[in-house]
PyMOL commands that place a pseudoatom at each C-alpha (Angstrom):
pseudoatom trace, name=CA, resn=MET, resi=1, chain=A, elem=C, hetatm=0, pos=[7.625, 33.231, 5.763]
pseudoatom trace, name=CA, resn=ASN, resi=2, chain=A, elem=C, hetatm=0, pos=[5.958, 30.157, 4.265]
pseudoatom trace, name=CA, resn=LYS, resi=3, chain=A, elem=C, hetatm=0, pos=[7.795, 26.861, 4.184]
pseudoatom trace, name=CA, resn=LEU, resi=4, chain=A, elem=C, hetatm=0, pos=[8.928, 25.683, 0.752]
pseudoatom trace, name=CA, resn=ILE, resi=5, chain=A, elem=C, hetatm=0, pos=[8.336, 22.096, -0.332]
pseudoatom trace, name=CA, resn=GLY, resi=6, chain=A, elem=C, hetatm=0, pos=[10.068, 20.592, -3.361]
pseudoatom trace, name=CA, resn=ILE, resi=7, chain=A, elem=C, hetatm=0, pos=[8.202, 17.784, -5.128]
pseudoatom trace, name=CA, resn=LEU, resi=8, chain=A, elem=C, hetatm=0, pos=[9.848, 15.376, -7.587]
pseudoatom trace, name=CA, resn=GLU, resi=9, chain=A, elem=C, hetatm=0, pos=[6.981, 13.424, -9.170]
pseudoatom trace, name=CA, resn=ASP, resi=10, chain=A, elem=C, hetatm=0, pos=[6.388, 12.520, -12.815]
pseudoatom trace, name=CA, resn=ASP, resi=11, chain=A, elem=C, hetatm=0, pos=[2.697, 11.611, -12.443]
pseudoatom trace, name=CA, resn=GLU, resi=12, chain=A, elem=C, hetatm=0, pos=[0.741, 14.761, -13.258]
pseudoatom trace, name=CA, resn=GLY, resi=13, chain=A, elem=C, hetatm=0, pos=[-2.312, 13.769, -11.189]
pseudoatom trace, name=CA, resn=ILE, resi=14, chain=A, elem=C, hetatm=0, pos=[-0.321, 13.080, -8.031]
pseudoatom trace, name=CA, resn=ARG, resi=15, chain=A, elem=C, hetatm=0, pos=[1.775, 16.196, -8.546]
pseudoatom trace, name=CA, resn=ASP, resi=16, chain=A, elem=C, hetatm=0, pos=[-1.342, 18.346, -8.991]
pseudoatom trace, name=CA, resn=ILE, resi=17, chain=A, elem=C, hetatm=0, pos=[-3.039, 16.906, -5.896]
pseudoatom trace, name=CA, resn=LEU, resi=18, chain=A, elem=C, hetatm=0, pos=[0.032, 17.511, -3.757]
pseudoatom trace, name=CA, resn=ARG, resi=19, chain=A, elem=C, hetatm=0, pos=[0.541, 21.012, -5.167]
pseudoatom trace, name=CA, resn=PHE, resi=20, chain=A, elem=C, hetatm=0, pos=[-3.112, 21.947, -4.578]
pseudoatom trace, name=CA, resn=LEU, resi=21, chain=A, elem=C, hetatm=0, pos=[-3.165, 20.503, -1.046]
pseudoatom trace, name=CA, resn=LEU, resi=22, chain=A, elem=C, hetatm=0, pos=[0.057, 22.217, -0.022]
pseudoatom trace, name=CA, resn=LEU, resi=23, chain=A, elem=C, hetatm=0, pos=[-0.826, 25.580, -1.560]
pseudoatom trace, name=CA, resn=GLU, resi=24, chain=A, elem=C, hetatm=0, pos=[-4.189, 25.457, 0.246]
pseudoatom trace, name=CA, resn=GLU, resi=25, chain=A, elem=C, hetatm=0, pos=[-2.293, 24.865, 3.499]
pseudoatom trace, name=CA, resn=GLY, resi=26, chain=A, elem=C, hetatm=0, pos=[-0.170, 27.953, 2.876]
pseudoatom trace, name=CA, resn=TYR, resi=27, chain=A, elem=C, hetatm=0, pos=[3.062, 26.301, 1.735]
pseudoatom trace, name=CA, resn=GLN, resi=28, chain=A, elem=C, hetatm=0, pos=[5.166, 27.367, -1.222]
pseudoatom trace, name=CA, resn=VAL, resi=29, chain=A, elem=C, hetatm=0, pos=[5.641, 24.544, -3.727]
pseudoatom trace, name=CA, resn=GLU, resi=30, chain=A, elem=C, hetatm=0, pos=[8.181, 23.820, -6.442]
pseudoatom trace, name=CA, resn=CYS, resi=31, chain=A, elem=C, hetatm=0, pos=[7.492, 20.824, -8.693]
pseudoatom trace, name=CA, resn=TYR, resi=32, chain=A, elem=C, hetatm=0, pos=[9.878, 18.844, -10.861]
pseudoatom trace, name=CA, resn=THR, resi=33, chain=A, elem=C, hetatm=0, pos=[8.999, 16.038, -13.279]
pseudoatom trace, name=CA, resn=THR, resi=34, chain=A, elem=C, hetatm=0, pos=[12.442, 14.557, -13.905]
pseudoatom trace, name=CA, resn=VAL, resi=35, chain=A, elem=C, hetatm=0, pos=[15.598, 13.851, -11.939]
pseudoatom trace, name=CA, resn=ASN, resi=36, chain=A, elem=C, hetatm=0, pos=[17.527, 16.087, -14.348]
pseudoatom trace, name=CA, resn=ASN, resi=37, chain=A, elem=C, hetatm=0, pos=[15.196, 19.054, -13.734]
pseudoatom trace, name=CA, resn=PHE, resi=38, chain=A, elem=C, hetatm=0, pos=[15.422, 18.493, -9.995]
pseudoatom trace, name=CA, resn=LEU, resi=39, chain=A, elem=C, hetatm=0, pos=[19.224, 18.213, -9.932]
pseudoatom trace, name=CA, resn=THR, resi=40, chain=A, elem=C, hetatm=0, pos=[19.713, 21.316, -12.106]
pseudoatom trace, name=CA, resn=ARG, resi=41, chain=A, elem=C, hetatm=0, pos=[17.353, 23.477, -10.027]
pseudoatom trace, name=CA, resn=LYS, resi=42, chain=A, elem=C, hetatm=0, pos=[18.647, 26.636, -8.448]
pseudoatom trace, name=CA, resn=ASP, resi=43, chain=A, elem=C, hetatm=0, pos=[19.098, 26.270, -4.678]
pseudoatom trace, name=CA, resn=SER, resi=44, chain=A, elem=C, hetatm=0, pos=[15.664, 27.296, -3.530]
pseudoatom trace, name=CA, resn=GLY, resi=45, chain=A, elem=C, hetatm=0, pos=[16.111, 26.786, 0.182]
pseudoatom trace, name=CA, resn=ALA, resi=46, chain=A, elem=C, hetatm=0, pos=[13.503, 24.032, 0.370]
pseudoatom trace, name=CA, resn=ASP, resi=47, chain=A, elem=C, hetatm=0, pos=[12.327, 23.030, 3.844]
pseudoatom trace, name=CA, resn=LEU, resi=48, chain=A, elem=C, hetatm=0, pos=[11.197, 19.535, 2.795]
pseudoatom trace, name=CA, resn=PHE, resi=49, chain=A, elem=C, hetatm=0, pos=[11.419, 17.279, -0.254]
pseudoatom trace, name=CA, resn=ILE, resi=50, chain=A, elem=C, hetatm=0, pos=[8.829, 14.773, -1.484]
pseudoatom trace, name=CA, resn=LEU, resi=51, chain=A, elem=C, hetatm=0, pos=[10.397, 12.325, -3.954]
pseudoatom trace, name=CA, resn=ASP, resi=52, chain=A, elem=C, hetatm=0, pos=[8.882, 9.610, -6.108]
pseudoatom trace, name=CA, resn=VAL, resi=53, chain=A, elem=C, hetatm=0, pos=[11.006, 6.480, -6.512]
pseudoatom trace, name=CA, resn=MET, resi=54, chain=A, elem=C, hetatm=0, pos=[10.358, 5.537, -10.150]
pseudoatom trace, name=CA, resn=LEU, resi=55, chain=A, elem=C, hetatm=0, pos=[11.020, 8.400, -12.547]
pseudoatom trace, name=CA, resn=PRO, resi=56, chain=A, elem=C, hetatm=0, pos=[11.479, 8.503, -16.325]
pseudoatom trace, name=CA, resn=ASP, resi=57, chain=A, elem=C, hetatm=0, pos=[15.161, 9.429, -16.147]
pseudoatom trace, name=CA, resn=GLY, resi=58, chain=A, elem=C, hetatm=0, pos=[16.317, 8.009, -12.855]
pseudoatom trace, name=CA, resn=ASN, resi=59, chain=A, elem=C, hetatm=0, pos=[15.516, 6.859, -9.379]
pseudoatom trace, name=CA, resn=GLY, resi=60, chain=A, elem=C, hetatm=0, pos=[14.286, 8.953, -6.458]
pseudoatom trace, name=CA, resn=LEU, resi=61, chain=A, elem=C, hetatm=0, pos=[16.264, 6.773, -4.043]
pseudoatom trace, name=CA, resn=GLU, resi=62, chain=A, elem=C, hetatm=0, pos=[19.484, 7.937, -5.717]
pseudoatom trace, name=CA, resn=VAL, resi=63, chain=A, elem=C, hetatm=0, pos=[18.288, 11.542, -5.462]
pseudoatom trace, name=CA, resn=CYS, resi=64, chain=A, elem=C, hetatm=0, pos=[17.608, 10.984, -1.759]
pseudoatom trace, name=CA, resn=LYS, resi=65, chain=A, elem=C, hetatm=0, pos=[21.133, 9.612, -1.284]
pseudoatom trace, name=CA, resn=LEU, resi=66, chain=A, elem=C, hetatm=0, pos=[22.568, 12.696, -2.999]
pseudoatom trace, name=CA, resn=LEU, resi=67, chain=A, elem=C, hetatm=0, pos=[20.503, 15.030, -0.820]
pseudoatom trace, name=CA, resn=LYS, resi=68, chain=A, elem=C, hetatm=0, pos=[21.459, 13.220, 2.382]
pseudoatom trace, name=CA, resn=SER, resi=69, chain=A, elem=C, hetatm=0, pos=[25.171, 13.143, 1.468]
pseudoatom trace, name=CA, resn=SER, resi=70, chain=A, elem=C, hetatm=0, pos=[25.436, 16.877, 0.788]
pseudoatom trace, name=CA, resn=PRO, resi=71, chain=A, elem=C, hetatm=0, pos=[26.177, 19.216, 3.706]
pseudoatom trace, name=CA, resn=LEU, resi=72, chain=A, elem=C, hetatm=0, pos=[23.815, 21.766, 2.109]
pseudoatom trace, name=CA, resn=THR, resi=73, chain=A, elem=C, hetatm=0, pos=[20.775, 19.463, 2.111]
pseudoatom trace, name=CA, resn=SER, resi=74, chain=A, elem=C, hetatm=0, pos=[21.466, 16.636, 4.555]
pseudoatom trace, name=CA, resn=ALA, resi=75, chain=A, elem=C, hetatm=0, pos=[19.302, 18.143, 7.324]
pseudoatom trace, name=CA, resn=ILE, resi=76, chain=A, elem=C, hetatm=0, pos=[16.295, 18.747, 5.059]
pseudoatom trace, name=CA, resn=PRO, resi=77, chain=A, elem=C, hetatm=0, pos=[13.605, 16.102, 5.643]
pseudoatom trace, name=CA, resn=VAL, resi=78, chain=A, elem=C, hetatm=0, pos=[12.715, 13.775, 2.771]
pseudoatom trace, name=CA, resn=ILE, resi=79, chain=A, elem=C, hetatm=0, pos=[9.497, 11.848, 2.179]
pseudoatom trace, name=CA, resn=MET, resi=80, chain=A, elem=C, hetatm=0, pos=[9.820, 9.024, -0.355]
pseudoatom trace, name=CA, resn=MET, resi=81, chain=A, elem=C, hetatm=0, pos=[6.757, 7.809, -2.290]
pseudoatom trace, name=CA, resn=SER, resi=82, chain=A, elem=C, hetatm=0, pos=[6.295, 4.640, -4.316]
pseudoatom trace, name=CA, resn=ALA, resi=83, chain=A, elem=C, hetatm=0, pos=[3.551, 2.407, -5.633]
pseudoatom trace, name=CA, resn=HIS, resi=84, chain=A, elem=C, hetatm=0, pos=[5.969, -0.438, -6.306]
pseudoatom trace, name=CA, resn=ALA, resi=85, chain=A, elem=C, hetatm=0, pos=[9.012, -0.291, -4.056]
pseudoatom trace, name=CA, resn=ASP, resi=86, chain=A, elem=C, hetatm=0, pos=[8.987, -2.244, -0.842]
pseudoatom trace, name=CA, resn=LEU, resi=87, chain=A, elem=C, hetatm=0, pos=[9.068, 0.060, 2.198]
pseudoatom trace, name=CA, resn=GLN, resi=88, chain=A, elem=C, hetatm=0, pos=[11.814, -2.063, 3.791]
pseudoatom trace, name=CA, resn=GLN, resi=89, chain=A, elem=C, hetatm=0, pos=[13.877, -1.814, 0.604]
pseudoatom trace, name=CA, resn=MET, resi=90, chain=A, elem=C, hetatm=0, pos=[13.407, 1.960, 0.478]
pseudoatom trace, name=CA, resn=HIS, resi=91, chain=A, elem=C, hetatm=0, pos=[14.415, 2.316, 4.118]
pseudoatom trace, name=CA, resn=SER, resi=92, chain=A, elem=C, hetatm=0, pos=[17.680, 0.478, 3.550]
pseudoatom trace, name=CA, resn=ALA, resi=93, chain=A, elem=C, hetatm=0, pos=[18.380, 2.354, 0.298]
pseudoatom trace, name=CA, resn=CYS, resi=94, chain=A, elem=C, hetatm=0, pos=[18.298, 5.910, 1.643]
pseudoatom trace, name=CA, resn=GLN, resi=95, chain=A, elem=C, hetatm=0, pos=[17.979, 7.902, 4.832]
pseudoatom trace, name=CA, resn=ALA, resi=96, chain=A, elem=C, hetatm=0, pos=[14.586, 9.487, 4.181]
pseudoatom trace, name=CA, resn=GLU, resi=97, chain=A, elem=C, hetatm=0, pos=[12.627, 10.474, 7.256]
pseudoatom trace, name=CA, resn=GLU, resi=98, chain=A, elem=C, hetatm=0, pos=[9.328, 9.062, 5.935]
pseudoatom trace, name=CA, resn=PHE, resi=99, chain=A, elem=C, hetatm=0, pos=[8.110, 6.558, 3.354]
pseudoatom trace, name=CA, resn=VAL, resi=100, chain=A, elem=C, hetatm=0, pos=[4.639, 6.627, 1.807]
pseudoatom trace, name=CA, resn=LYS, resi=101, chain=A, elem=C, hetatm=0, pos=[3.062, 3.883, -0.267]
pseudoatom trace, name=CA, resn=LYS, resi=102, chain=A, elem=C, hetatm=0, pos=[0.906, 5.032, -3.204]
pseudoatom trace, name=CA, resn=PRO, resi=103, chain=A, elem=C, hetatm=0, pos=[-1.970, 5.465, -3.326]
pseudoatom trace, name=CA, resn=PHE, resi=104, chain=A, elem=C, hetatm=0, pos=[-1.861, 7.508, -0.148]
pseudoatom trace, name=CA, resn=ASP, resi=105, chain=A, elem=C, hetatm=0, pos=[-4.363, 9.311, 2.040]
pseudoatom trace, name=CA, resn=VAL, resi=106, chain=A, elem=C, hetatm=0, pos=[-3.849, 13.057, 1.524]
pseudoatom trace, name=CA, resn=TYR, resi=107, chain=A, elem=C, hetatm=0, pos=[-4.586, 13.829, 5.168]
pseudoatom trace, name=CA, resn=GLU, resi=108, chain=A, elem=C, hetatm=0, pos=[-2.018, 11.290, 6.381]
pseudoatom trace, name=CA, resn=MET, resi=109, chain=A, elem=C, hetatm=0, pos=[0.495, 12.778, 3.941]
pseudoatom trace, name=CA, resn=LEU, resi=110, chain=A, elem=C, hetatm=0, pos=[-0.268, 16.254, 5.276]
pseudoatom trace, name=CA, resn=GLU, resi=111, chain=A, elem=C, hetatm=0, pos=[0.199, 15.031, 8.860]
pseudoatom trace, name=CA, resn=LYS, resi=112, chain=A, elem=C, hetatm=0, pos=[3.639, 13.635, 7.958]
pseudoatom trace, name=CA, resn=ILE, resi=113, chain=A, elem=C, hetatm=0, pos=[4.606, 16.903, 6.274]
pseudoatom trace, name=CA, resn=VAL, resi=114, chain=A, elem=C, hetatm=0, pos=[3.487, 19.062, 9.203]
pseudoatom trace, name=CA, resn=SER, resi=115, chain=A, elem=C, hetatm=0, pos=[5.217, 16.768, 11.691]
pseudoatom trace, name=CA, resn=LEU, resi=116, chain=A, elem=C, hetatm=0, pos=[8.525, 16.829, 9.801]
pseudoatom trace, name=CA, resn=LEU, resi=117, chain=A, elem=C, hetatm=0, pos=[8.439, 20.588, 9.290]
pseudoatom trace, name=CA, resn=ASN, resi=118, chain=A, elem=C, hetatm=0, pos=[7.702, 21.166, 12.977]
pseudoatom trace, name=CA, resn=LYS, resi=119, chain=A, elem=C, hetatm=0, pos=[10.673, 18.961, 13.941]
pseudoatom trace, name=CA, resn=ASN, resi=120, chain=A, elem=C, hetatm=0, pos=[12.937, 20.744, 11.477]
pseudoatom trace, name=CA, resn=ILE, resi=121, chain=A, elem=C, hetatm=0, pos=[12.281, 24.395, 12.314]
pseudoatom trace, name=CA, resn=ARG, resi=122, chain=A, elem=C, hetatm=0, pos=[15.165, 26.490, 11.026]
for i in range(1, 122): cmd.bond("trace and resi %d" % i, "trace and resi %d" % (i + 1))
show_as sticks, trace
zoom trace
């Protein structure tokens, strides 16, 4: 069964690149454009989350905190992305496993994803 990756990103270009890359690598992908859409999703059994920090209706760091505080999602790896937030600030704000500064190299992003999914085999 293919691993499922949930992406919370409001930028259509970034979302499309990530979706295309991950689908080409054989992953299943669910994309969300707002915090509200993400938080009201049905439990999809995601294996990894990729979250943007700055969103139109909220903050990805708060979403990360919610995910990490819930027994249902606390063990699921999270990658935070931001063009503006300081990596040190993001690290202290939530317990994400990885932090990526935008713009990012797609191959480095893919390496992080593969590494986290291999560590978190369930």
